[in-house]
N, C-alpha and C positions, 0 to 999 in steps of 0.2 A: 406478505410476499408469496402467498400460496400460488397465485397464478403464474408467477415467474418460475417457481420451483417445479410446477407441473410441466411447464415448457421444457425445462432442463431434463426432467424424467423422460419426456417424449423423445427428446433429441437423442439421449443416451440409449434408450431402449430400441430405437430404430435400427441400431447396429445389428440386432438379432435377425433382422430381415435381409441384411446384406448377404451377398454371395459368400460362400465359405472360401472361395479361392478367387478373390478379386484380381482384376488385371493390374499388373504392375506398371507404374509410370517410370519410364527410363530415367528422366532427369532428377528423380529423387532417390534412386537406388543408392543405398549406402549413406544417404544424408542423415544427419543427426536427428532430423524431424520427420524421417520417412514414415514411422509408424503412425504418428498423429495425423500427418497430412493424408496418408492413405485412408485412414479411418474417416476423416472429414470428407474426403472425396467420395467415398463409398456411401456416406450418409447424405450426400447432396449438399453439404455445407460449404464445400470448397469446389469451385469450378475451374476447369483448366482452360487452356488457350486453344486456338484453332489447330495447332500442330500436335495437340495431345499432351503438351507439357504442362507442368504446374509452376515452373519457375520459382523455386523456393527462395531464391536470393533477390528477387525483384522487390523494389521499394513499394510500400503500400501508401496510397494517397488517402486523404480524408474520406472521400466518397467510398473507396474500396474498403477501408476499415469499417465504416458505417455499415456497408453491405455484409461484411463478415459477422459483425455483431448482430445485425437484424436476423440473418439466417440462423445463427447459433441459438438465439433466444426466441426465435419464431415470432418476431414482431411483425404484425401486419397492419395495425392501426396507423393511420396517416394524419398528418397535420397539414393544413393549407400553408404554403410558403410562397414567398415573393422575392427570393434572392436574385439579384441582378445577373449573376453568373451561373445560374442553374436553369437551363431551358426546360420547358415542359416536355419537349421532344427527346431529351437526352436520357440515357440509361440511368444516370445518377438521380433523376428527379424523384422517383418514388422512394429510393433508398434514403435520400436526404429527408423526405417527408416523414418516413418511419423513424429516423434517428431523432428528429426534432420532437416528434410526438413522444418518444420514449424518454427524452430528457437528457440523453448522454452527450448530445452534440447541439451546438447552437451556431448562429451566424455571427458576423462581425459588425461593429457599429456602422460601417459604411454600407450596409445592406448586402454584403456578399457572403457566400459560404466558403469560397475557395476550395472547390471539390478536388482539384488536381494537386493541391499543396501536400507534399509528403508529410506523413505523421512521424514525429520523433518518438523515441521510446518513452520519454517522460510525459509527453502529451497523451500517449495511449494509456499510460497509468492513470492520469487524471480523468480521462473519459470513462474508463472502466470503474474507477472509484465513484464517479457520479451514479453509475448504474447499480453497482453492488458496493455501496459504501461500507467501510469497515472501521470501527473504532477500537479494535483489539490492540494487542501489543504491537509496537513499532519495531522495525528491524534496525540493527546497528549499522547505519550506512557508512560509518568510518572504516568498516572492513574493506570497502572498495577504495582503491587508490585514487580514483577520480571523483570521489563523492562530493568534493567542493564544486564540481561543475553542475550539480543538480540545481536547477533554478529554485528560488525560494518558494515560488507559487506551486511547485510540483513536489516539494520535499516530503510533505506529509503523505501524499498519495503514494509516492514511490516507497516510502518507509513501510506503510501498512501492507502494500503489495509484496514487498520483500519478506516481511514477517509471515505473511500468509503462505509464502512459497509459490506465489503466482508469477512473480517477476524474477527473472533469472539474471545472474551476472555472467561474467566470462572467466575462462580458466586463468587469464592473466590478472585476475582480481580487479577488473574494471567493471563498471556498469554501463558506461557510455550513454548517459541520459540524452545527449543531443544528437546521437546517431539516428539516422532514418530507420524506422522499423521495416523489416522484411516480411514477406508473406509467411515464411516459416516461423519467424518469431511471433507474428500475430496469431497464427494458429495455436502455437504452444501456449502463449499467454492466455488466450481465451479458453483453451481446452483445460488448462489447470484450474481456471476459475470455475468452469462448469463442473468438473469433477469434485472440487473442494466444496462448492456450495451444496451439491447434492448430498454430500456426506457430513454436513453440519460444520464445515470449516476445518476438519481435522485431517483430511486426506493430504498427503504429501504429493508433490508433482510426480506424474506418471513417468516422466523421462528420467527422473533421478539425476545423478551426476554423470551417468554414462561410464563407458570404459575409458581407460587412459588412451587407448588407440583412437577412439572416437573423438575425444577432446583435443587430441593433437592435430586432427585433420583441419585444414583451413577451409573456410567458406569460400565459395566461388566469387570472384569479382572484387570483393572489398578487403581481402586478406586479413580478416578479423578471425580470432579463434572462435570456435563454436561456443555458444552460450552454455553454461553449466549452472546448476543451482548452488549458490554460495550463501543462501539466506539462512539465518538462524531459524530453527524450527519454533513453532508456536503451538500451543495446545489450548483447548477450551473453545467455547463458542465465541464468535465475534459478533457484536451487535452494533447497530448504527443509530446515532442520533441526528445524522445529517439529513439534508433534503433529498428529493428524488426518491427512487425506489430504495427500500431499506429492508433488511432481514435480520432476525435474531438468531439465525443459524438453525432453527428448528421450529416446530409448530407449537401453537399455544396449547394449554392444558385442555382436556376434553370438557365440553359443556361451557366454555368461556362465552359469556354473553355481554361482556362489558364493552363500552365504546372506547376508542383510543383517545388519548389526550390530544387536544388541538395543537397543531404545529406551532412552534415558537418562531415567529418571523423576525428577522433582523434586516438592517439596511434601510428600512422605511418604517415610519411610525404613523399611527392613526391621526388624521387631521393635520399633518405637517405639510408645509410648503417648502419646496427645494428650488434652488437656483442653479444647480449643477446636476449632472447625471447621477442616477442611483443604480445600485445593483442589489436587488432583494435576495435574501437567502433565508433558509429555514432549517429547523431541526425537528425531527419527529421521532417518536419512540420506535423501538425495534418491533418487528412483526407487522409493519404497516407498509403500504405503498402510498406514494404521495404524488399528487398532480396539482397543477396550478393554472389559473386563468388570469389574464390581464384584460380588463374591459371586455370580458366574454370570450376572448380568444386564448388558445393555449399559450402558456408562458414557460419557457425553458429556464430553469435555474441558472444563474450566472450571466444572463443576457443583460447588457446595460440598457437603461431607459433614459433617454436624453431629451426627447422632444417635449416642448411645452404642452401642457394639457392637464386634465383631471383624470385620475386613474383609480380603479378599484381592483385590487389584487386579492384573489381568493385562493388560499392554499388548503387543500383537503387531504387528510390522512384516512386511509381505508384499512381497517384491520383485516389481515389476511385470513384469520381463523373464522370470522363470522360475517365479514362484509360490512360491519358497522363503520360509520363515518363521523369525523369531527373536522370542522373547518375554522380557519382564522381569516377574517376579512380586514384589510387595511385600505383605507381611503386616503389618498394623498394627491398633492398637486406639484407640478413643475412649472415654474414661471420664468420667463426670460428676465434676466437682470443684467444691467450694464456693468461690465467689468472695469475696475480701476486697478491697474496692475503697476506695481512699482518694482523696477529693477533696483535691487539693494546690493551694493558692492561688498565683496568679501574682504577687501583690503582695509575696511573700516571695522573697528571693534564695536559691536552692538551689545548693549546691556541696559539694565535699568538706569545706569549712570549716563548712558548715551542712548536714549530710547528711540523706538519707532512708534509713532501713533498709528496703530493698525486699525483703529475703529472705523476709519473711512476707506480703507483698502479692502478689495476683495481678494487680491493675490499679492504675494511677494515672490519675485523671481530672483533667486540668489545667484549672483554673478561673481565669479564663474567657477566651473570645474573645467579642466583641460583633458586632452586625450594624449596618452603616451603608450606606445606598444599596443595599440588597439583597445586600451582599457581607460576608464574614467579615473582621473587622479586629482588629488588636491593640488592647488597652486601653492608653491612655497611662500611662506610669510603671511598667508591668510589665516585668520583665526577661526577656521571652519567649525571645529568641534564646539567651541563656546558660542559662536554665532548661531549655529543650527540648534543648539540646546535652548538658546534664548528664543528663537522662533517657535519652538515647541511650547514655551510658556505663553507666547503671544496667541497661539492657536487655542490654548486652553482658556485664555481670557476673552478671545474673540472667536466663537465657534464657526462663524461664517468664513474665516480666513483660511486660504489654501496657500501652501508653500511648494514651489517647484524649484528644482535645481536647473540652472541655465548652463549649458555646456557649450564652450567655444568662445565667441567674442572676436573682436577685430584682431587679426594677426595670429589667431589660434590655429595651429596646424593639426594634422592627424585625421581629419574627416575623410579625405579622399582615399587614404589607405584603408581606413576602417570600413569604408563602404564598398570596398572593391570585390569581396567575395561573399558567398552565403555564410561561410564559417566566420569571417571577420565581422560581418554585420550582426550575427547572433551573439558573438562574444562582446561586442560593444554594448548592445542592448542589455545583455545579461549583467554586465558590470554596472550599468545605470540602475537596473532593478535592485542590485545590492545596495546602492545608495538610497533608493526609495525605501527599501526595507529597514536599513540601519537607522536612518534619520527620520523615519515616519513621514516621508514627503508625500505630496499629493499628485505628483506627475513630473514630467520632464519637458524642458524647453531647449530646443536645439538651435544654436546661433552659429550656423556655418556661413561664413562670409568669404567667398561665395562659391557654390558648386560650379565647376568647370572653369573658374577664374582664379587668378593669382594676382590680386590687386596690388600687393606690395612686392611682388617678385620673389617672395620667400615661401609663402603658404603654397602647398602643392595643389595643383588642379589638373584634371584630365578631362577629355571629352566624355569619357564613360561616366563621369560624375552625374550627368543629367539623368540617366536611367538608374544609376546606383543609388541616388538620393531617394528616389521613389521606393526602391526595394528596402532601403534603410528605414524609412518611415513605416513601411509595411511591417517590418520586423519589430520595431518599437511598439507599434500599435498592437500587434499580436501578443507580445509579452506583457504589455500593460493590461490587456483584456484578460489574459489568463490569470494574471495576479489578481485582477479585480474580481474575477469569478470566485477565486479561492478565498479572498478577503471579504467579499460582500461589499465592495466599495468601487466607485468609479475613479479611475486615474486619468489625468489629462495629458494630452500631448500638444505642444505648441512649437512654433518655429518663429524666428525673426527673419524678415524678408527685406530685400532691397526695394527701393522706391521707384525704379525706372524699368524700362523695357529690357535693358541689358540683363537684369536679374531674371526676368520672366523667360528670356531666351535660353537661360542656362538650366532650367528645371522643367519637369513635365507637370505644369501647373494644373492641368485638368485631372491628373491622376493623383497628385499629392494631397489636395485639399480634403478628399473624403476621409483621410486618416487623421485629420487635425481637428482640434477644438478651437484653437486660436492661431491667427497669423499676425504677428507683431509688425506693423508697417513702420519702418524706420523713416518717418516723414520729417527728417531733419538732416542737417549737413548738406542742404541743397547748394550752399555756397560756403566758402571758407578760405583758408590761407593759401590754397592752390590757385586763387583767382586774383586778378589785379583790378577788379571792379567791385564796388560795394553792392551787396544784394542781400535780401532776406535769406535766412538759412532754415527757417521752420514755419514759413507762411502757409496759411490755409488755402488761399486762392492766389491766382496770378497767371500771367500769359504763358510762362514757361513751367518750371518745376513747382509743384505745390502739393499740399495734402490732398486737395480735391482731385487733382490729376492722377495722383497715385491710387486713390480709392477707385476712380473710374477705370483705371488700367486693370485692376484685379477683378472688378465686377464684369468687365467686358470679356474676361477670360474664364467666366463661369464660377468664380468663387462666391459662395453665399455671403451676403452682407453681414450676417450675424457672426461670421468667423473673423471678420476684419477688425483689428484693433488699431486705432489711430495713435501716432506717436507724438508726445510733447517733450520739448527739450528744456532741461533745467540748467542750461549753460548758454553762453554767447559765443559768437564769432566776431572778430574785429579787424579793422583796417586802420592804418595811420597815414598821415600826410595826404589826406584827401585833397585832390587838386582843384575842386570847385565846390562852392556852397549851394550851387543850383539844386533844386529839389531837396533841400536840406541834407545834401550829401548822398542821397540814395541814387544808385546807378552811376556813380562818378569814379573816375580813375583814382587809384590809391595804392599805397604800399601794403601788400598782404602781411598779416601777422598770424602766427600759429598759436597765439594765446587763445584759450577758450575759458574765459572767466566763468565761475559758477554764478548762479543767480544771487547768492549771498554777496559775492564779490561785485557783481553788477550794482547792487544797492550800496555797498559800503565803500567801494573804490571808485565808482564812476558816477552814479546818480548824485552823490553828495560831494564829489570833488569840487573844490572852490578855488577861486583866484585869491590873490593876496588880500583883496578888499572884501572878500566874503560873498561875492556874486557867484551863484552857481554856474559852473562852466558848461555843464552838459544840459541839454534840453531833451526831454522825452517827446517824440513825435509818434503819431498813430497813422498808419497807412490803412485807410478805410477799405480800399479795394482789396488789399491783401489780407486784412484782418491781422495786422502784425505791427508791433511797436519797434522803435529803434532810438538810439541815443546818438547825439552829435554835438561836438563842442567847437566846430569849425575846422577841426583837423583830424580827430579820431572818431570813428564811427562804429557802433556796435549793433548787432542784430540778436534778438533773444525772444523768449516767451515770458510774458508777465501775466498777472491774474486775468486781465481782459482777453488776451489772446488764448490763454489756456481755456477760459470759459467758452470762447467762440468754438474751440474744438469740441468741447463737451456738447454744446448745442448742435453742432454739425452731426455728431454721432446720433443724437436723438432724431434729427431730421432725416438722416439717411438710413436709420435703423441698423447701424453698425453694432459690433459686439461690445465696444467700449473704448477706453483710452489707456495707453501705457505711458510711463514716464521714464526717461533716462536722465539722471539717476537720483535716488532719494536723498543722498547726503548733500547734494548741491543746494538744498533749501531747508536748513534746519528750522526756519521759522514756521514752515508748514503752510504758508499762504497759497502756494501754487497747488498743492494737493487739495486744499479746501476749495479753491476755485473750480477745480475739476469735479470734485465731489458735489458741490452745489449745482454746477451746470448740468451734470448728468441727471439731476433731479428736477431740472427746469426752474430752479429758484435763485440762480445767481443774479446779483445786482452789482453793477460797477460801483466802486467806492471812489469818492472825490474828496475825501477828508484831507485837509491841510493840517499837519501837526502843529502843536504849540511851539513857539520859539524857545529854544533851550535857555534856561536860567542858569548862568555861570556864577559860581562863587569862588572866593580866594583871590581873584584879581578883578580890577575895575578898569574901565576904559580911561586912557589918559593919565593914569597914575604912574609914579616912579617909586620903585622899591629898593631898599638898601641891603636886603638879604634875600635868601631863597624864598620863593613863593610856590604855591601849588594851586592848580586850578581844578575845579570839580563841577559836576552837574548831575542832576537826577535823571534816571531813565524814565521814559514814558511808555506805558503799555502800548504794544502794537507798532512800535517804531524801532529803528536802528539809530543810535546816536554815536557819532565819531568826531574826533577832534584832530586838527592839524595846527602845528606850531611852526610858523615860518615855512609853510608848505610841506612839512614833514609830519608823519603820524605822531600824535601825542596821546599817551595813555593817561587818562584822568588820574589825579592824585600824585603824579610824578613831580618831584621837586625841580624847579627852574632856578638855577643858581649862577650860571654864567652871565657876566655883564653883557648888556646889549639891548637893542630894541626888538620887541616881539609883536607879532600879530597872531593871535589865537582865534581860529575859526572853529566853532562847534556847529555841526550840521545834524539835523534830524530829518529822517526820511520815513514816511508812513509806509508800512509794509504792503498794504493792500492797494493804495492809490498810487504809490510811487512818488507822491509829491513831497518836496523837501523845503526846509527853511533853515536859515543859519543865524547864528549870533557871532559878531566879530568884536574882539576886544584888543586894543593896542595899548601896550604898556612897556615900561623900561625897567631893567634891573641894573643897578649900579654896583 
């Protein structure tokens, strides 16, 4: 770190050339940071405004903070940048180029830098820690009354900065991590770091605690007490094993000619192929500076890599004492992989006794958490702790599996209020980060149904939701990225979206998709109990609502195909009293029903339902044009997804190069046949099954016999089938004694899980 220390020496020594009686700036006279700001102004490190003021209480933006750091450390080297929001003609352009080259600042996954975004105090701590990492003693943050507000991704950085004496608290014993940093605070923060680094890490802050009179004075504009140092003191050198520039707090011994150890790279491994974003990180020994290139271009530590391709990452450590180098090279790939996402409900207890086959899934979205008082909360009566612990076991057994918390759902309130202000958005996102940290999750899925709307008349909606939803997603993406940079891991952000133009009208679709990894298209519930005409509810094609129409809607609004995830329904909608058998009941007037049988119930209660004489009452029909099945018995009509229609959706995803398929919801099909159909189709190997199951062999009763005592009927299960019995049209549990005198008709039906084909055995007998 010799070069950086030389810069610091030059900065501090330049004060000798300053005028002995510099001109005073009126708006900082008497200010708690007057001495430091005056010194910085005289040294040319701090520039004033056209009216001659320094505006100490003005909030600092990302670009302005970068400019202060660049001047303080005399960074002049620049990196080529292509951020969409940093014009080459803007004053920020060169400052951002320097910051990226130095490695203390990076862009966002959407290709922006957001130069005008205010820097919070905890964000500034993280950036300086990247530049001057410290692995020394950590401060006791519990001495600050608001220490719990420090984000998990910033906690370590704030802690070491507090211990070093660089990061100051306030006289009211707060540290205000989410407060926007002012120009005065930024100067003091950086000045302490410069002074301390020059003196090997032992120098205490120049400002000290100040006088009681000074500390009682309020800052202009925000009515906060002046910051004072409340950090515990630390002694001894502080060295870094982190990436970026690092320092051991002093120079190496004379005559040192040894090379440094090669940096230890984490987050990516040699020869590995990844299907999701990666965030490489590294550690290097103290007394070295570190630089990195990705495919020959400079790479800033903590920047997510998501695009498919082949990569070569080279991380080089340079020993400050002698200039000798050592490098680590990691070659890896990122390949596009179709996502198979299962919404898994929290109202079901999941465990090894009631397992999830995660081998075919890429993601589990745990549904749901709700919002109360602007924070994420558990839903009462859900077994969240045990369920999420079980998911951690699944991840250990299936390293490809990623688990996200899904927040919201139909009828879930709280989004509109939580998205209303900058402070409320930050609080909601931070509470979600606490879940991600506590349960070791891989990201967040927001299921707001729907911005600007109140479909049930209870959930709050406002016109401002349209813009606020964008700002909410921006805040979530920012906090996930900062946490990812700290953890060396990429965290995903997804949302569930409506399937019609009404939803699109309520959001800023062109602005939100850059923040997202996946958009869950709820391509189901196209019809249901609110209609008096039978219709498909999850059809792939059709003249009206369809999966294909929904996909085209989003593509036409500029959403990349790879972010769209098509929905499959593991449940049915149904109608009764269909008034005509024309077209096998499709498109006919009928009595609506609000029943939504699960796929298991479709098989066990409808597919195999039989008349008294054993004839299957329901017939399964296939609508080739819509790529959708339905059941009809002449009166009752059901629409649903089966293996063939699920596979058609998987094939469509491949044809349209979409991101994948999601399903609602996993518990509706304990047999796993629908998940398997999706899995096989996403690999292009699905084959429709036409298997007819064997006729059930019933024991214990025989056709035409009369019995004088209790009898029991039994039958064997057949792999790959459901078998159910009905006795005089009432459900019969195999092995149950039949003792009441009377005439009986027992019908045992067997339905093949994959083909849906069914057969029955009918036995008539008498008990006297």
